[in-house]
C-alpha positions in Angstrom: -63.2 75.7 -21.4 -61.4 78.1 -19.0 -63.7 81.2 -19.7 -66.7 79.0 -19.0 -65.2 77.8 -15.7 -64.4 81.4 -14.8 -68.0 82.5 -15.5 -69.4 79.6 -13.3 -67.1 80.6 -10.5 -68.1 84.2 -10.7 -71.8 83.4 -10.7 -71.3 81.2 -7.6 -69.4 84.0 -5.9 -72.2 86.4 -6.6 -74.9 84.0 -5.4 -72.9 83.4 -2.2 -72.5 87.2 -1.7 -76.2 87.8 -2.1 -77.1 85.1 0.4 -74.4 86.4 2.8 -75.8 89.9 2.5 -79.3 88.8 3.3 -78.0 86.8 6.2 -75.9 89.7 7.5 -79.0 92.0 7.4 -80.6 90.1 10.2 -80.8 91.7 13.7 -79.9 88.7 15.8 -76.2 88.4 14.6 -74.9 89.9 17.9 -75.5 86.5 19.5 -72.6 85.2 17.6 -70.3 87.7 19.3 -69.4 91.4 19.2 -66.2 93.1 18.1 -65.0 96.5 19.3 -62.2 98.3 17.6 -60.8 101.4 19.3 -58.6 103.7 17.2 -57.9 107.4 17.4 -60.2 107.9 20.4 -63.2 106.4 18.6 -64.9 103.0 19.2 -66.2 100.9 16.4 -68.7 98.2 17.2 -69.8 95.4 15.0 -70.7 91.7 15.2 -68.3 88.9 14.5 -69.9 87.6 11.2 -69.6 91.1 9.6 -66.0 91.4 10.7 -65.2 88.0 9.3 -66.8 88.8 5.9 -65.0 92.2 5.7 -61.7 90.4 6.4 -62.4 87.9 3.6 -63.3 90.7 1.2 -60.2 92.6 2.2 -58.0 89.6 1.5 -59.7 89.1 -1.9 -59.2 92.7 -2.8 -55.5 92.5 -1.8 -55.1 89.3 -3.9 -56.8 91.0 -6.8 -54.5 94.0 -6.6 -51.5 91.8 -6.3 -52.7 89.8 -9.4 -53.1 93.0 -11.4 -49.7 94.3 -10.4 -48.0 90.9 -11.1 -49.9 90.2 -14.3 -47.3 92.0 -16.6 -44.4 90.1 -15.0 -46.2 86.8 -15.3 -47.0 87.5 -19.0 -43.4 88.3 -19.6 -42.3 85.1 -17.9 -44.8 83.1 -20.0 -43.5 84.8 -23.1 -39.9 84.0 -22.2 -40.8 80.3 -21.5 -42.6 80.1 -24.8 -39.6 81.5 -26.6 -37.4 79.1 -24.8 -39.5 76.2 -25.9 -39.5 77.4 -29.4 -35.7 77.7 -29.4 -35.4 74.2 -27.9 -37.6 72.7 -30.6 -35.9 74.5 -33.4 -32.5 73.6 -31.9 -33.3 69.9 -31.7 -34.7 70.0 -35.3 -31.5 71.8 -36.5 -29.4 69.1 -34.7 -31.3 66.3 -36.4 -30.8 68.1 -39.7 -27.0 68.4 -39.2 -27.0 72.2 -38.8 -24.5 72.0 -35.9 -23.7 75.7 -35.4 -27.3 76.9 -35.6 -28.4 74.1 -33.3 -25.7 75.0 -30.8 -26.8 78.7 -30.8 -30.5 77.9 -30.4 -29.9 75.4 -27.7 -27.6 77.7 -25.8 -30.4 80.3 -25.9 -33.0 77.8 -24.8 -30.8 76.9 -21.8 -31.7 80.1 -20.1 -35.0 78.5 -19.1 -34.2 76.5 -15.9 -36.8 73.9 -16.7 -35.2 72.8 -19.9 -31.6 73.9 -19.2 -30.1 70.4 -18.8 -31.7 69.0 -22.0 -30.7 72.1 -24.1 -27.1 72.1 -22.8 -26.7 68.4 -23.4 -27.7 68.7 -27.0 -25.6 71.8 -27.4 -22.6 69.8 -26.2 -23.3 67.2 -28.8 -23.6 69.9 -31.5 -20.2 71.3 -30.5 -18.7 67.8 -30.6 -20.2 67.2 -34.0 -18.4 70.2 -35.5 -15.2 69.3 -33.6 -15.1 72.4 -31.4 -13.5 71.0 -28.3 -13.2 74.3 -26.3 -16.9 75.2 -26.9 -18.0 71.7 -26.0 -16.0 71.8 -22.8 -17.4 75.1 -21.8 -21.0 73.9 -22.3 -20.2 70.8 -20.4 -19.0 72.8 -17.5 -22.2 74.8 -17.5 -24.2 71.6 -17.7 -22.5 70.4 -14.5 -24.1 73.3 -12.6 -27.7 72.2 -13.5 -27.4 68.4 -13.9 -24.2 66.6 -12.6 -25.5 63.2 -13.7 -26.1 64.2 -17.3 -22.6 65.9 -17.3 -21.0 62.6 -16.1 -22.8 60.6 -18.8 -21.7 62.9 -21.6 -18.1 63.0 -20.3 -18.0 59.2 -20.1 -19.2 59.0 -23.7 -16.4 61.4 -24.8 -13.8 59.4 -22.9 -14.9 56.1 -24.4 -14.8 57.5 -27.9 -11.2 58.6 -27.2 -10.3 55.1 -25.9 -9.9 56.2 -22.3 -12.0 53.7 -20.4 -10.3 54.1 -17.0 -11.1 57.9 -17.0 -14.7 57.1 -18.1 -15.0 54.7 -15.1 -13.7 57.4 -12.8 -16.2 60.0 -14.2 -19.1 57.6 -13.5 -17.9 56.5 -10.0 -18.4 60.0 -8.5 -20.4 59.6 -5.3 -22.7 62.6 -6.0 -24.3 60.9 -9.0 -25.0 57.5 -7.4 -27.0 55.4 -8.0 -26.3 55.6 -11.8 -29.3 55.7 -14.2 -29.7 52.8 -16.7 -27.6 54.6 -19.4 -24.9 55.1 -16.8 -24.8 51.4 -16.0 -24.5 50.6 -19.7 -21.7 53.0 -20.2 -19.8 51.8 -17.1 -20.2 48.2 -18.3 -18.7 49.1 -21.7 -15.9 51.0 -20.0 -15.0 48.1 -17.8 -15.0 45.8 -20.8 -12.7 48.1 -22.7 -10.4 48.5 -19.7 -9.8 44.7 -19.6 -12.0 44.2 -16.5 -14.7 42.0 -18.1 -15.3 40.0 -14.9 -16.4 43.2 -13.2 -18.6 44.2 -16.1 -20.1 40.7 -16.1 -21.3 41.4 -12.5 -23.4 44.3 -13.6 -25.5 42.3 -16.1 -28.2 41.7 -13.5 -28.7 45.4 -12.9 -28.7 46.0 -16.7 -31.5 43.5 -17.2 -33.6 45.0 -14.4 -33.2 48.5 -15.9 -34.2 47.3 -19.4 -31.9 49.8 -21.0 -31.1 47.2 -23.7 -33.5 44.9 -25.6 -33.4 41.2 -24.8 -31.3 40.2 -27.9 -28.8 42.9 -27.1 -28.6 41.7 -23.5 -27.9 38.2 -24.6 -25.2 39.3 -27.0 -23.6 41.5 -24.4 -23.6 38.6 -21.9 -21.9 36.2 -24.3 -19.3 38.8 -25.3 -18.5 39.6 -21.7 -18.3 35.9 -20.7 -15.9 35.2 -23.6 -13.8 38.2 -22.7 -13.7 37.3 -19.0 -12.4 33.8 -20.0 -9.7 35.3 -22.2 -8.6 37.6 -19.4 -8.1 34.7 -16.8 -4.6 35.1 -15.4 -4.0 31.4 -14.5 -5.7 28.0 -14.6 -7.5 28.5 -11.3 -9.0 31.8 -12.4 -10.0 30.2 -15.7 -11.7 27.3 -14.0 -13.5 29.6 -11.6 -14.8 31.8 -14.4 -15.8 28.8 -16.5 -17.9 27.5 -13.5 -19.5 30.9 -13.1 -20.5 31.0 -16.8 -24.2 29.9 -17.2 -24.6 26.4 -18.7 -26.7 27.8 -21.4 -23.8 30.0 -22.6 -21.1 27.3 -22.5 -21.9 25.6 -25.8 -21.9 28.9 -27.7 -19.0 29.2 -30.2 -17.6 32.5 -28.8 -17.6 31.4 -25.2 -16.3 27.8 -25.6 -13.8 29.0 -28.2 -12.4 31.6 -25.7 -12.2 29.0 -23.0 -10.4 26.5 -25.2 -7.9 29.1 -26.6 -7.1 30.4 -23.1 -6.8 26.9 -21.7 -4.3 25.9 -24.4 -2.3 29.1 -23.8 -2.1 28.1 -20.2 -0.9 24.5 -21.1 -4.2 23.0 -20.0 -4.9 21.1 -23.2 -7.2 18.3 -22.0 -10.1 20.4 -20.7 -9.9 22.6 -23.8 -10.3 19.7 -26.2 -13.0 18.1 -24.1 -15.0 21.4 -24.0 -14.8 21.7 -27.8 -15.8 18.1 -28.3 -18.8 18.5 -26.0 -19.9 21.7 -27.7 -19.5 20.2 -31.2 -21.5 17.2 -30.1 -24.3 19.4 -28.9 -24.3 22.0 -31.7 -22.3 21.9 -34.8 -20.3 25.0 -35.7 -17.7 25.4 -38.5 -15.7 28.0 -36.5 -15.4 25.6 -33.6 -14.3 22.6 -35.7 -11.7 24.9 -37.4 -10.4 25.8 -33.9 -10.4 22.2 -32.9 -8.1 21.4 -35.8 -6.0 24.5 -35.3 -5.1 24.2 -31.6 -1.5 23.3 -31.0 -2.5 20.6 -28.6 -1.7 16.9 -28.4 -4.1 13.9 -28.7 -3.8 14.0 -32.5 -5.0 10.4 -32.9 -8.1 11.1 -30.8 -8.8 14.3 -32.6 -8.4 12.5 -35.9 -10.9 9.8 -34.8 -13.4 12.5 -33.7 -13.1 14.3 -37.0 -13.7 11.1 -38.9 -16.8 10.4 -36.8 -18.2 13.9 -37.4 -17.4 13.5 -41.1 -20.1 10.9 -41.3 -22.7 13.4 -40.3 -21.3 16.7 -41.6 -19.6 15.6 -44.8 -20.2 18.9 -46.6 -18.3 21.0 -44.1 -15.2 22.6 -45.6 -13.9 23.6 -42.1 -14.1 19.9 -41.1 -11.9 18.9 -44.1 -9.5 21.7 -43.2 -9.3 20.4 -39.6 -8.6 16.9 -40.8 -5.8 18.2 -43.0 -4.2 20.1 -40.2 -4.4 17.1 -37.8 -2.9 14.9 -40.5 -0.2 17.5 -41.0 0.6 17.4 -37.3 1.0 13.7 -37.6 3.2 14.1 -40.7 0.9 12.1 -42.8 1.7 14.0 -45.9 -0.5 12.1 -48.4 -3.6 12.2 -46.2 -3.0 15.9 -45.4 -2.5 16.7 -49.1 -5.8 15.0 -49.9 -7.8 16.6 -47.1 -6.5 20.1 -47.8 -7.2 19.8 -51.5 -10.8 18.7 -50.6 -11.1 21.7 -48.3 -9.9 24.1 -51.0 -12.4 22.5 -53.4 -15.2 22.9 -50.8 -14.4 26.6 -50.4 -12.3 26.7 -47.2 -10.4 29.7 -48.6 -7.2 31.3 -47.6 -6.6 29.2 -44.4 -6.6 26.0 -46.5 -4.1 27.5 -48.9 -1.9 28.5 -46.0 -2.0 25.0 -44.5 -1.2 23.5 -47.9 1.7 25.8 -48.2 2.9 24.7 -44.8 2.7 21.1 -46.0 4.8 21.7 -49.0 7.3 23.7 -47.0 7.7 20.8 -44.5 8.2 18.5 -47.5 10.9 20.8 -48.9 9.0 21.9 -52.0 9.4 25.6 -51.4 8.2 26.6 -54.9 4.8 25.1 -54.4 4.7 26.5 -50.9 5.3 29.9 -52.3 2.5 29.4 -54.8 0.1 28.3 -52.1 0.9 31.4 -49.9 0.4 33.6 -53.0 -3.0 32.1 -53.5 -3.9 32.7 -49.9 -3.0 36.4 -50.3 -5.0 36.6 -53.5 -8.1 35.3 -51.7 -7.6 37.7 -48.9 -7.6 40.5 -51.4 -10.7 39.2 -53.0 -9.0 37.9 -56.1 -9.2 34.4 -57.6 -6.6 31.7 -56.9 -4.5 30.3 -59.7 -3.7 26.6 -60.4 -0.5 25.2 -59.0 2.3 24.6 -61.5 4.4 21.6 -60.4 8.0 20.8 -61.4 8.9 24.2 -62.8 12.5 24.3 -61.7 13.9 21.0 -63.3 12.9 21.8 -66.9 14.6 25.2 -66.6 17.8 23.6 -65.3 17.8 21.0 -68.1 17.3 23.7 -70.7 20.2 25.7 -69.5 22.5 22.6 -69.2 21.6 21.1 -72.6 22.4 24.2 -74.6 25.3 23.4 -77.2 28.4 25.5 -77.1 29.5 26.8 -80.5 33.1 28.1 -81.0 33.3 30.8 -83.7 36.4 30.9 -85.8 38.6 34.1 -85.6 38.2 36.8 -88.2 41.4 38.3 -89.6 42.1 41.4 -91.6 42.8 40.5 -95.3 45.6 43.0 -95.6 47.4 41.9 -92.5 50.4 39.5 -92.9 50.6 36.6 -90.5 52.9 33.5 -90.1 51.8 29.9 -90.1 50.8 30.1 -86.4 48.5 33.1 -86.9 50.7 35.7 -85.3 51.0 39.0 -87.1 54.3 39.9 -88.6 55.9 43.3 -88.2 56.7 45.1 -91.4 
């Protein structure tokens, strides 16, 4: 298409030149003005249209000469850019194939092109990191800072997060020269704040993350629930916990992770009543085995009320092994040994696993039957290792003691030498 366009432009230029020549041949052009040029003692006279046309032709001739002179340099620049693009493509392909050293070399060469320097150096840094060459990666990262400071900060924050240095990652992203952060920078800063134990600050960035759409909707929801639960666990006192709970959206409060974090932190701060009420409200709204297990495991009071709630839920969720385990733990807290024993055996039969065996071991230990307690704890360890539990053996110590005590004692008669002379008392006589 370009040669055809060039031909059309050339034909138009020729047509315009012919028309202009015919027009310039007229005799009445002096009415448009005359131009007199005096140089070297000579005067040159002409009309204004001819002078204007000659000026345009002179400019075009100069442009053509400059184009001819600069053509080799432009061709060389195009060749270098083409080679840079080829190196960039080959380097990215080598990086995807896992050829780290070749990718680093090709991308380093492609970085000579200023237009793709930042992209090439960023992937060269990743290649150096993949082959665990720290000095080379740091040198490439320093070069990247000269062309793109934002991309350098993002890569450095990634490295620091991978080395569990979230505070340094936050400092790298808080540089004034790279503000405002791009969407990926916001996500990295949110993760760094969460790792640094500042989930309440990370929670405040969720609005900006949603607007940037750096994460899909499901990932945004998971991140919001995780940060809300972590912020509740990080509350320093009861007032901070209550404020954070009020700031949590109502749609998140019944979720198992969030309400579980709130209840655990509230019990740790000796705020038992709100913790149990929150769990009961969440379980009434949406049943969850993990929450009911936490409800029975919390070291809080109101055992009779909890026992009644568990019995009420048992009418609806009779197949829940976690519910049976919770009933066993609450009965154990009330020292109702027979009921706890029955509930815990039901939980084990329903598949409650190692926690039920541990609770049953605690029951036997409190009753003074340490042999059965040891067997229960051994079964819990077996299940945690992926092995099968074994049946409990009751009363193993009493038969062993009876066997030892009932063994008859037999006295063997002394054996004397036949040639030895002894008196009537069995003492040997001297010769």
